[in-house]
N, CA, C and O atoms as a printed pandas DataFrame, in Angstrom:
     atom_number atom_name residue_name chain_id  residue_number  x_coord  y_coord  z_coord
0              1         N          MET        A               1  -72.133   15.464  -16.217
1              2        CA          MET        A               1  -70.659   15.358  -15.495
2              3         C          MET        A               1  -70.601   13.700  -14.637
3              4         O          MET        A               1  -69.618   12.962  -14.576
4              5         N          LYS        A               2  -72.130   13.428  -13.978
5              6        CA          LYS        A               2  -71.547   12.049  -13.638
6              7         C          LYS        A               2  -72.052   10.834  -14.671
7              8         O          LYS        A               2  -72.237    9.632  -14.479
8              9         N          LYS        A               3  -72.135   11.334  -15.367
9             10        CA          LYS        A               3  -72.056   10.381  -16.772
10            11         C          LYS        A               3  -70.635    9.756  -16.987
11            12         O          LYS        A               3  -70.242    8.594  -17.094
12            13         N          SER        A               4  -69.882   11.246  -17.014
13            14        CA          SER        A               4  -68.316   10.963  -16.990
14            15         C          SER        A               4  -67.979   10.441  -16.580
15            16         O          SER        A               4  -67.447    9.439  -17.059
16            17         N          LEU        A               5  -68.042   10.784  -15.117
17            18        CA          LEU        A               5  -67.101   10.240  -14.084
18            19         C          LEU        A               5  -67.829    8.954  -13.465
19            20         O          LEU        A               5  -67.375    8.616  -12.371
20            21         N          LEU        A               6  -69.084    8.027  -14.071
21            22        CA          LEU        A               6  -69.614    7.081  -14.053
22            23         C          LEU        A               6  -68.787    6.325  -15.223
23            24         O          LEU        A               6  -68.433    5.218  -14.818
24            25         N          MET        A               7  -68.552    6.473  -15.972
25            26        CA          MET        A               7  -67.986    5.947  -17.469
26            27         C          MET        A               7  -66.265    5.820  -16.777
27            28         O          MET        A               7  -65.780    4.715  -17.019
28            29         N          ALA        A               8  -65.506    6.584  -16.136
29            30        CA          ALA        A               8  -64.675    6.662  -15.854
30            31         C          ALA        A               8  -64.078    5.561  -14.762
31            32         O          ALA        A               8  -62.963    5.044  -14.688
32            33         N          LEU        A               9  -65.146    5.425  -14.026
33            34        CA          LEU        A               9  -65.297    4.489  -13.306
34            35         C          LEU        A               9  -64.974    3.174  -13.413
35            36         O          LEU        A               9  -64.057    2.454  -13.016
36            37         N          VAL        A              10  -66.309    3.008  -14.274
37            38        CA          VAL        A              10  -66.117    1.423  -15.015
38            39         C          VAL        A              10  -65.236    1.091  -15.669
39            40         O          VAL        A              10  -65.052   -0.118  -15.809
40            41         N          LEU        A              11  -64.395    2.001  -16.289
41            42        CA          LEU        A              11  -63.244    1.707  -17.018
42            43         C          LEU        A              11  -61.936    1.382  -15.808
43            44         O          LEU        A              11  -61.095    0.484  -15.789
44            45         N          ALA        A              12  -62.139    2.295  -15.046
45            46        CA          ALA        A              12  -61.060    1.951  -14.242
46            47         C          ALA        A              12  -61.061    0.707  -13.106
47            48         O          ALA        A              12  -60.224    0.445  -12.242
48            49         N          SER        A              13  -62.222    0.100  -13.421
49            50        CA          SER        A              13  -62.707   -0.910  -12.540
50            51         C          SER        A              13  -62.313   -2.388  -13.751
51            52         O          SER        A              13  -61.687   -3.428  -13.546
52            53         N          ALA        A              14  -62.989   -1.877  -14.962
53            54        CA          ALA        A              14  -62.828   -2.855  -15.455
54            55         C          ALA        A              14  -61.303   -3.444  -16.039
55            56         O          ALA        A              14  -61.081   -4.549  -16.533
56            57         N          PHE        A              15  -60.345   -2.312  -15.802
57            58        CA          PHE        A              15  -59.023   -2.746  -16.391
58            59         C          PHE        A              15  -58.560   -3.637  -14.960
59            60         O          PHE        A              15  -59.012   -3.342  -13.854
60            61         N          GLN        A              16  -57.714   -4.619  -15.155
61            62        CA          GLN        A              16  -57.569   -5.788  -14.287
62            63         C          GLN        A              16  -55.434   -5.592  -14.790
63            64         O          GLN        A              16  -54.560   -6.265  -14.242
64            65         N          ALA        A              17  -55.239   -4.808  -15.604
65            66        CA          ALA        A              17  -54.455   -4.279  -15.844
66            67         C          ALA        A              17  -53.174   -5.675  -16.792
67            68         O          ALA        A              17  -51.990   -5.806  -16.484
68            69         N          HIS        A              18  -53.939   -6.538  -17.960
69            70        CA          HIS        A              18  -54.101   -7.380  -18.663
70            71         C          HIS        A              18  -54.759   -7.140  -20.178
71            72         O          HIS        A              18  -55.843   -6.644  -20.486
72            73         N          ALA        A              19  -54.001   -7.524  -20.763
73            74        CA          ALA        A              19  -54.240   -7.458  -22.339
74            75         C          ALA        A              19  -55.653   -8.060  -23.047
75            76         O          ALA        A              19  -55.886   -9.266  -22.956
76            77         N          TYR        A              20  -56.349   -7.384  -23.579
77            78        CA          TYR        A              20  -58.055   -7.591  -23.647
78            79         C          TYR        A              20  -57.472   -7.717  -25.535
79            80         O          TYR        A              20  -56.876   -6.828  -26.143
80            81         N          ASN        A              21  -57.887   -9.092  -26.093
81            82        CA          ASN        A              21  -57.974   -9.462  -27.129
82            83         C          ASN        A              21  -58.559   -9.194  -28.084
83            84         O          ASN        A              21  -59.573   -9.835  -27.808
84            85         N          CYS        A              22  -58.884   -8.531  -29.514
85            86        CA          CYS        A              22  -59.861   -7.667  -30.389
86            87         C          CYS        A              22  -59.689   -8.677  -31.215
87            88         O          CYS        A              22  -58.852   -9.577  -31.275
88            89         N          SER        A              23  -61.205   -8.208  -32.250
89            90        CA          SER        A              23  -61.257   -8.739  -33.135
90            91         C          SER        A              23  -62.462   -7.998  -33.944
91            92         O          SER        A              23  -63.465   -7.468  -33.466
92            93         N          ASP        A              24  -62.180   -8.085  -34.936
93            94        CA          ASP        A              24  -62.598   -6.900  -36.172
94            95         C          ASP        A              24  -64.234   -7.585  -36.125
95            96         O          ASP        A              24  -64.532   -8.756  -36.361
96            97         N          LYS        A              25  -65.220   -6.381  -35.719
97            98        CA          LYS        A              25  -66.808   -6.554  -35.205
98            99         C          LYS        A              25  -67.517   -7.356  -36.629
99           100         O          LYS        A              25  -68.358   -8.248  -36.522
100          101         N          VAL        A              26  -66.940   -6.789  -38.072
101          102        CA          VAL        A              26  -67.091   -7.302  -39.073
102          103         C          VAL        A              26  -67.060   -8.442  -39.673
103          104         O          VAL        A              26  -68.011   -9.077  -40.128
104          105         N          THR        A              27  -65.793   -8.739  -39.673
105          106        CA          THR        A              27  -64.909   -9.845  -40.145
106          107         C          THR        A              27  -65.039  -11.053  -39.280
107          108         O          THR        A              27  -65.332  -12.195  -39.633
108          109         N          GLY        A              28  -64.764  -10.592  -38.050
109          110        CA          GLY        A              28  -64.459  -11.654  -36.734
110          111         C          GLY        A              28  -62.760  -11.501  -37.053
111          112         O          GLY        A              28  -62.188  -11.664  -35.976
112          113         N          ALA        A              29  -62.124  -11.338  -37.753
113          114        CA          ALA        A              29  -60.703  -11.847  -37.615
114          115         C          ALA        A              29  -60.115  -10.818  -36.590
115          116         O          ALA        A              29  -60.428   -9.660  -36.313
116          117         N          GLU        A              30  -59.061  -11.745  -36.089
117          118        CA          GLU        A              30  -58.131  -11.020  -34.806
118          119         C          GLU        A              30  -57.507   -9.817  -35.375
119          120         O          GLU        A              30  -57.030   -9.679  -36.501
120          121         N          ALA        A              31  -57.614   -8.707  -34.115
121          122        CA          ALA        A              31  -57.216   -7.484  -34.690
122          123         C          ALA        A              31  -56.586   -6.859  -33.657
123          124         O          ALA        A              31  -56.873   -5.706  -33.337
124          125         N          GLY        A              32  -55.707   -7.545  -33.073
125          126        CA          GLY        A              32  -54.918   -7.001  -32.015
126          127         C          GLY        A              32  -54.877   -7.191  -30.714
127          128         O          GLY        A              32  -54.882   -8.365  -30.345
128          129         N          LYS        A              33  -54.840   -6.389  -29.940
129          130        CA          LYS        A              33  -54.808   -6.387  -28.338
130          131         C          LYS        A              33  -54.837   -5.041  -27.532
131          132         O          LYS        A              33  -53.781   -4.412  -27.466
132          133         N          PHE        A              34  -55.846   -4.596  -26.976
133          134        CA          PHE        A              34  -55.068   -3.669  -26.109
134          135         C          PHE        A              34  -54.941   -3.828  -23.989
135          136         O          PHE        A              34  -55.677   -4.372  -23.165
136          137         N          GLU        A              35  -53.751   -3.111  -23.878
137          138        CA          GLU        A              35  -53.587   -3.173  -22.497
138          139         C          GLU        A              35  -53.596   -1.863  -21.559
139          140         O          GLU        A              35  -53.399   -0.758  -22.065
140          141         N          GLU        A              36  -53.843   -2.025  -20.095
141          142        CA          GLU        A              36  -53.552   -0.521  -19.744
142          143         C          GLU        A              36  -52.513   -0.523  -19.454
143          144         O          GLU        A              36  -51.836   -1.513  -19.175
144          145         N          ILE        A              37  -51.938    1.437  -19.469
145          146        CA          ILE        A              37  -50.781    1.485  -19.132
146          147         C          ILE        A              37  -50.929    2.056  -17.639
147          148         O          ILE        A              37  -51.702    3.004  -17.508
148          149         N          PRO        A              38  -50.303    1.600  -16.562
149          150        CA          PRO        A              38  -50.193    2.210  -15.216
150          151         C          PRO        A              38  -50.093    3.280  -15.404
151          152         O          PRO        A              38  -49.478    3.216  -16.468
152          153         N          THR        A              39  -50.282    4.916  -15.103
153          154        CA          THR        A              39  -50.068    5.909  -14.369
154          155         C          THR        A              39  -50.465    6.353  -12.700
155          156         O          THR        A              39  -51.203    5.943  -11.804
156          157         N          THR        A              40  -49.439    7.491  -12.932
157          158        CA          THR        A              40  -49.760    7.747  -11.147
158          159         C          THR        A              40  -50.463    9.149  -11.245
159          160         O          THR        A              40  -50.989    9.630  -10.241
160          161         N          ASP        A              41  -50.473    9.677  -12.214
161          162        CA          ASP        A              41  -50.995   11.241  -12.190
162          163         C          ASP        A              41  -52.706   10.871  -12.108
163          164         O          ASP        A              41  -53.337   11.928  -12.103
164          165         N          GLY        A              42  -53.648    9.606  -12.041
165          166        CA          GLY        A              42  -54.883    9.626  -12.130
166          167         C          GLY        A              42  -55.113    9.533  -13.444
167          168         O          GLY        A              42  -55.691    8.447  -13.411
168          169         N          SER        A              43  -55.108    9.928  -14.963
169          170        CA          SER        A              43  -55.151    9.943  -15.922
170          171         C          SER        A              43  -54.905    8.358  -16.938
171          172         O          SER        A              43  -53.835    7.845  -17.265
172          173         N          GLN        A              44  -56.162    7.943  -17.206
173          174        CA          GLN        A              44  -56.157    6.771  -17.990
174          175         C          GLN        A              44  -55.574    6.097  -19.281
175          176         O          GLN        A              44  -56.535    5.910  -20.028
176          177         N          LYS        A              45  -54.220    5.573  -19.972
177          178        CA          LYS        A              45  -54.028    5.307  -20.682
178          179         C          LYS        A              45  -54.415    4.022  -21.269
179          180         O          LYS        A              45  -55.244    3.427  -20.581
180          181         N          ILE        A              46  -54.004    3.334  -22.499
181          182        CA          ILE        A              46  -53.613    2.263  -22.881
182          183         C          ILE        A              46  -52.744    2.236  -24.424
183          184         O          ILE        A              46  -52.474    3.044  -25.312
184          185         N          THR        A              47  -52.565    1.148  -24.202
185          186        CA          THR        A              47  -51.768    0.730  -25.661
186          187         C          THR        A              47  -52.415   -0.066  -26.448
187          188         O          THR        A              47  -52.894   -1.062  -25.908
188          189         N          TYR        A              48  -52.597    0.085  -27.705
189          190        CA          TYR        A              48  -53.052   -0.547  -28.713
190          191         C          TYR        A              48  -51.888   -0.854  -29.675
191          192         O          TYR        A              48  -51.076   -0.121  -30.239
192          193         N          MET        A              49  -52.134   -2.523  -29.669
193          194        CA          MET        A              49  -51.111   -3.308  -30.780
194          195         C          MET        A              49  -51.834   -4.226  -32.006
195          196         O          MET        A              49  -52.187   -5.395  -31.850
196          197         N          SER        A              50  -51.957   -3.566  -33.075
197          198        CA          SER        A              50  -52.102   -4.227  -33.987
198          199         C          SER        A              50  -51.161   -5.291  -34.932
199          200         O          SER        A              50  -49.981   -5.215  -35.274
200          201         N          ASN        A              51  -52.236   -6.344  -35.206
201          202        CA          ASN        A              51  -51.705   -7.133  -35.739
202          203         C          ASN        A              51  -51.155   -6.901  -37.564
203          204         O          ASN        A              51  -50.710   -7.779  -38.304
204          205         N          ARG        A              52  -51.354   -5.631  -37.841
205          206        CA          ARG        A              52  -51.042   -5.335  -39.064
206          207         C          ARG        A              52  -49.443   -5.036  -38.883
207          208         O          ARG        A              52  -48.572   -5.580  -39.561
208          209         N          THR        A              53  -49.193   -3.998  -37.765
209          210        CA          THR        A              53  -47.811   -3.176  -37.629
210          211         C          THR        A              53  -47.229   -4.090  -37.094
211          212         O          THR        A              53  -47.778   -5.142  -36.767
212          213         N          THR        A              54  -45.949   -3.804  -36.916
213          214        CA          THR        A              54  -44.262   -4.321  -36.250
214          215         C          THR        A              54  -44.186   -3.259  -35.234
215          216         O          THR        A              54  -43.097   -3.404  -34.677
216          217         N          THR        A              55  -44.695   -2.457  -34.824
217          218        CA          THR        A              55  -44.980   -1.256  -33.941
218          219         C          THR        A              55  -45.127   -1.570  -31.870
219          220         O          THR        A              55  -45.801   -2.351  -31.198
220          221         N          GLU        A              56  -44.609   -1.022  -31.694
221          222        CA          GLU        A              56  -44.716   -1.394  -30.503
222          223         C          GLU        A              56  -46.193   -1.265  -29.369
223          224         O          GLU        A              56  -46.557   -1.774  -28.309
224          225         N          GLY        A              57  -46.762   -0.156  -30.465
225          226        CA          GLY        A              57  -48.259   -0.098  -30.383
226          227         C          GLY        A              57  -48.185    1.337  -30.193
227          228         O          GLY        A              57  -47.161    2.005  -30.048
228          229         N          TRP        A              58  -49.823    1.876  -30.217
229          230        CA          TRP        A              58  -50.145    3.117  -29.967
230          231         C          TRP        A              58  -50.395    3.431  -28.181
231          232         O          TRP        A              58  -50.905    2.621  -27.408
232          233         N          GLU        A              59  -49.881    4.824  -27.811
233          234        CA          GLU        A              59  -50.146    4.769  -26.597
234          235         C          GLU        A              59  -51.351    6.555  -26.400
235          236         O          GLU        A              59  -51.105    7.752  -26.548
236          237         N          LEU        A              60  -52.562    5.781  -26.024
237          238        CA          LEU        A              60  -53.746    6.173  -26.395
238          239         C          LEU        A              60  -54.424    6.862  -25.102
239          240         O          LEU        A              60  -54.660    5.920  -24.346
240          241         N          LEU        A              61  -54.782    7.875  -24.586
241          242        CA          LEU        A              61  -55.105    8.678  -23.338
242          243         C          LEU        A              61  -56.681    8.079  -23.772
243          244         O          LEU        A              61  -57.064    7.856  -24.920
244          245         N          VAL        A              62  -57.559    7.871  -22.343
245          246        CA          VAL        A              62  -58.885    7.782  -22.454
246          247         C          VAL        A              62  -59.661    8.776  -21.554
247          248         O          VAL        A              62  -59.423    8.843  -20.348
248          249         N          ALA        A              63  -60.614    9.563  -22.176
249          250        CA          ALA        A              63  -61.258   10.740  -21.734
250          251         C          ALA        A              63  -62.496    9.748  -20.557
251          252         O          ALA        A              63  -62.840    8.571  -20.653
252          253         N          ASN        A              64  -62.888   10.752  -19.565
253          254        CA          ASN        A              64  -64.106   10.452  -18.861
254          255         C          ASN        A              64  -65.324    9.790  -19.605
255          256         O          ASN        A              64  -66.179    9.145  -18.998
256          257         N          ASN        A              65  -65.341    9.995  -20.959
257          258        CA          ASN        A              65  -66.136    9.792  -22.245
258          259         C          ASN        A              65  -66.064    8.136  -23.259
259          260         O          ASN        A              65  -66.787    7.410  -23.941
260          261         N          GLY        A              66  -64.686    8.245  -22.756
261          262        CA          GLY        A              66  -64.479    7.377  -23.015
262          263         C          GLY        A              66  -63.596    7.190  -24.602
263          264         O          GLY        A              66  -62.864    6.298  -25.029
264          265         N          ASN        A              67  -64.106    8.565  -25.216
265          266        CA          ASN        A              67  -63.015    8.976  -26.375
266          267         C          ASN        A              67  -61.555    8.706  -26.004
267          268         O          ASN        A              67  -60.978    8.940  -24.942
268          269         N          LEU        A              68  -61.094    8.155  -27.139
269          270        CA          LEU        A              68  -59.330    8.102  -27.178
270          271         C          LEU        A              68  -58.246    9.251  -27.607
271          272         O          LEU        A              68  -58.749   10.090  -28.355
272          273         N          TYR        A              69  -57.497    9.369  -27.438
273          274        CA          TYR        A              69  -56.874   10.426  -28.429
274          275         C          TYR        A              69  -55.794   10.262  -28.102
275          276         O          TYR        A              69  -55.477   10.188  -26.915
276          277         N          ASN        A              70  -54.546   10.115  -29.569
277          278        CA          ASN        A              70  -53.336    9.613  -29.547
278          279         C          ASN        A              70  -52.345   10.542  -28.273
279          280         O          ASN        A              70  -52.232   11.766  -28.342
280          281         N          ALA        A              71  -51.775    9.812  -27.300
281          282        CA          ALA        A              71  -51.174   10.734  -26.631
282          283         C          ALA        A              71  -50.083   11.199  -27.015
283          284         O          ALA        A              71  -49.737   12.319  -26.639
284          285         N          ASP        A              72  -49.269   10.413  -27.882
285          286        CA          ASP        A              72  -48.225   11.112  -28.242
286          287         C          ASP        A              72  -47.929   12.181  -29.481
287          288         O          ASP        A              72  -46.806   12.609  -29.747
288          289         N          MET        A              73  -49.116   12.520  -30.168
289          290        CA          MET        A              73  -49.483   13.154  -31.105
290          291         C          MET        A              73  -50.128   14.246  -29.933
291          292         O          MET        A              73  -50.083   15.365  -30.444
292          293         N          MET        A              74  -50.474   14.288  -29.108
293          294        CA          MET        A              74  -50.660   15.345  -28.547
294          295         C          MET        A              74  -49.598   16.000  -27.558
295          296         O          MET        A              74  -49.384   17.174  -27.258
296          297         N          VAL        A              75  -49.161   15.107  -27.265
297          298        CA          VAL        A              75  -47.370   16.210  -26.847
298          299         C          VAL        A              75  -46.679   16.452  -27.736
299          300         O          VAL        A              75  -45.788   17.180  -27.297
300          301         N          GLN        A              76  -46.510   16.234  -29.013
301          302        CA          GLN        A              76  -45.652   16.532  -30.142
302          303         C          GLN        A              76  -46.399   18.006  -30.998
303          304         O          GLN        A              76  -45.778   18.891  -31.587
304          305         N          ASN        A              77  -47.955   17.878  -30.811
305          306        CA          ASN        A              77  -48.613   19.302  -31.850
306          307         C          ASN        A              77  -49.257   20.225  -30.603
307          308         O          ASN        A              77  -49.560   21.394  -30.840
308          309         N          GLY        A              78  -49.456   19.649  -29.256
309          310        CA          GLY        A              78  -50.168   20.475  -28.291
310          311         C          GLY        A              78  -51.855   20.520  -28.504
311          312         O          GLY        A              78  -52.585   21.409  -28.065
312          313         N          LYS        A              79  -52.250   19.433  -29.225
313          314        CA          LYS        A              79  -53.405   19.727  -29.332
314          315         C          LYS        A              79  -54.252   18.304  -29.343
315          316         O          LYS        A              79  -53.500   17.351  -29.543
316          317         N          ASP        A              80  -55.348   18.016  -29.211
317          318        CA          ASP        A              80  -56.045   16.725  -28.968
318          319         C          ASP        A              80  -56.488   16.261  -30.417
319          320         O          ASP        A              80  -57.110   16.819  -31.320
320          321         N          ILE        A              81  -55.769   14.698  -30.231
321          322        CA          ILE        A              81  -56.366   13.932  -31.822
322          323         C          ILE        A              81  -57.290   12.887  -31.490
323          324         O          ILE        A              81  -57.055   11.824  -30.915
324          325         N          LEU        A              82  -58.373   13.337  -31.930
325          326        CA          LEU        A              82  -59.425   12.173  -31.563
326          327         C          LEU        A              82  -58.863   10.898  -32.596
327          328         O          LEU        A              82  -58.554   11.083  -33.773
328          329         N          VAL        A              83  -58.810    9.712  -31.963
329          330        CA          VAL        A              83  -58.681    8.483  -32.773
330          331         C          VAL        A              83  -59.539    7.426  -32.493
331          332         O          VAL        A              83  -59.296    6.302  -32.934
332          333         N          GLY        A              84  -60.674    7.696  -31.698
333          334        CA          GLY        A              84  -61.539    6.418  -31.378
334          335         C          GLY        A              84  -62.300    6.691  -30.346
335          336         O          GLY        A              84  -62.536    7.865  -30.057
336          337         N          LYS        A              85  -62.818    5.630  -29.608
337          338        CA          LYS        A              85  -64.094    5.236  -28.547
338          339         C          LYS        A              85  -63.863    3.848  -28.145
339          340         O          LYS        A              85  -63.558    2.858  -28.810
340          341         N          LEU        A              86  -64.121    4.047  -26.667
341          342        CA          LEU        A              86  -63.747    3.053  -25.911
342          343         C          LEU        A              86  -65.080    2.730  -24.926
343          344         O          LEU        A              86  -65.500    3.523  -24.083
344          345         N          GLU        A              87  -65.547    1.654  -25.154
345          346        CA          GLU        A              87  -67.080    1.754  -24.443
346          347         C          GLU        A              87  -67.246    0.230  -23.980
347          348         O          GLU        A              87  -67.074   -0.759  -24.692
348          349         N          MET        A              88  -67.599    0.255  -22.695
349          350        CA          MET        A              88  -67.806   -1.158  -22.337
350          351         C          MET        A              88  -69.187   -1.715  -22.528
351          352         O          MET        A              88  -70.144   -1.044  -22.141
352          353         N          LYS        A              89  -69.395   -3.020  -23.156
353          354        CA          LYS        A              89  -70.742   -3.153  -23.068
354          355         C          LYS        A              89  -70.918   -4.548  -22.174
355          356         O          LYS        A              89  -69.910   -4.971  -21.609
356          357         N          SER        A              90  -71.968   -5.155  -22.056
357          358        CA          SER        A              90  -72.888   -6.046  -21.442
358          359         C          SER        A              90  -71.202   -7.432  -20.901
359          360         O          SER        A              90  -71.180   -8.017  -19.818
360          361         N          TYR        A              91  -70.182   -7.574  -21.897
361          362        CA          TYR        A              91  -69.431   -8.694  -21.857
362          363         C          TYR        A              91  -68.223   -8.337  -22.208
363          364         O          TYR        A              91  -67.329   -8.733  -21.459
364          365         N          TYR        A              92  -67.978   -7.833  -22.938
365          366        CA          TYR        A              92  -66.857   -6.609  -23.718
366          367         C          TYR        A              92  -66.457   -5.501  -23.965
367          368         O          TYR        A              92  -67.314   -4.755  -23.493
368          369         N          PHE        A              93  -65.475   -4.749  -24.536
369          370        CA          PHE        A              93  -65.114   -3.824  -24.847
370          371         C          PHE        A              93  -65.323   -3.762  -26.131
371          372         O          PHE        A              93  -64.777   -4.657  -26.776
372          373         N          ALA        A              94  -66.261   -2.590  -27.024
373          374        CA          ALA        A              94  -66.283   -2.277  -28.213
374          375         C          ALA        A              94  -65.597   -1.101  -28.285
375          376         O          ALA        A              94  -66.101   -0.070  -27.838
376          377         N          LEU        A              95  -64.150   -1.118  -28.958
377          378        CA          LEU        A              95  -63.051   -0.564  -29.515
378          379         C          LEU        A              95  -63.262    0.151  -30.834
379          380         O          LEU        A              95  -63.004   -0.497  -31.849
380          381         N          THR        A              96  -63.743    1.537  -30.978
381          382        CA          THR        A              96  -63.513    1.856  -32.572
382          383         C          THR        A              96  -62.226    2.880  -32.453
383          384         O          THR        A              96  -61.850    3.638  -31.559
384          385         N          LEU        A              97  -61.804    2.607  -33.552
385          386        CA          LEU        A              97  -60.293    3.212  -33.854
386          387         C          LEU        A              97  -59.979    3.454  -35.290
387          388         O          LEU        A              97  -59.560    2.557  -36.021
388          389         N          ASN        A              98  -60.176    4.617  -35.665
389          390        CA          ASN        A              98  -59.686    5.877  -36.764
390          391         C          ASN        A              98  -61.424    4.658  -37.508
391          392         O          ASN        A              98  -60.985    3.788  -38.262
392          393         N          GLY        A              99  -62.299    4.614  -37.428
393          394        CA          GLY        A              99  -63.545    4.320  -37.826
394          395         C          GLY        A              99  -63.681    2.503  -37.819
395          396         O          GLY        A              99  -64.792    2.117  -38.183
396          397         N          ARG        A             100  -62.998    1.744  -37.565
397          398        CA          ARG        A             100  -62.740    0.437  -37.481
398          399         C          ARG        A             100  -63.522   -0.381  -36.054
399          400         O          ARG        A             100  -62.946   -0.324  -34.968
400          401         N          GLN        A             101  -64.243   -0.780  -36.127
401          402        CA          GLN        A             101  -64.883   -1.227  -34.968
402          403         C          GLN        A             101  -64.207   -2.762  -34.840
403          404         O          GLN        A             101  -64.126   -3.738  -35.586
404          405         N          LEU        A             102  -63.743   -2.413  -33.406
405          406        CA          LEU        A             102  -63.363   -4.142  -32.641
406          407         C          LEU        A             102  -64.242   -4.257  -31.333
407          408         O          LEU        A             102  -64.808   -3.343  -30.734
408          409         N          VAL        A             103  -64.210   -5.895  -30.973
409          410        CA          VAL        A             103  -64.573   -6.381  -30.070
410          411         C          VAL        A             103  -63.449   -6.979  -29.113
411          412         O          VAL        A             103  -62.474   -7.643  -29.466
412          413         N          CYS        A             104  -63.791   -6.609  -27.871
413          414        CA          CYS        A             104  -62.731   -6.675  -26.967
414          415         C          CYS        A             104  -62.638   -7.297  -25.791
415          416         O          CYS        A             104  -63.147   -6.706  -24.838
416          417         N          GLU        A             105  -61.943   -8.703  -25.523
417          418        CA          GLU        A             105  -62.441   -9.207  -24.466
418          419         C          GLU        A             105  -61.277   -9.971  -23.793
419          420         O          GLU        A             105  -61.462  -10.570  -22.733
């Protein structure tokens, strides 16, 4: 429980309501960005926008352990759809989405 709470506090303090640019961990290619979505219910959400698509972005729910769930699919299907993980490293965020590893700063 303490670790989950700590992760939530780290993520909450790290978000400054601005965008974090991401690059592919393997190739170094530009890979989009993510930004915090302000909420009033205490949950943490981010939007990830890929350079590969023209969509507005994925709305992802951030769990206390850093797991990312597709918020839209949760509403539509009523079940958790795990799509990745967000971890704070010493000077960047490690973002894994559908198996793709990204570095976000």
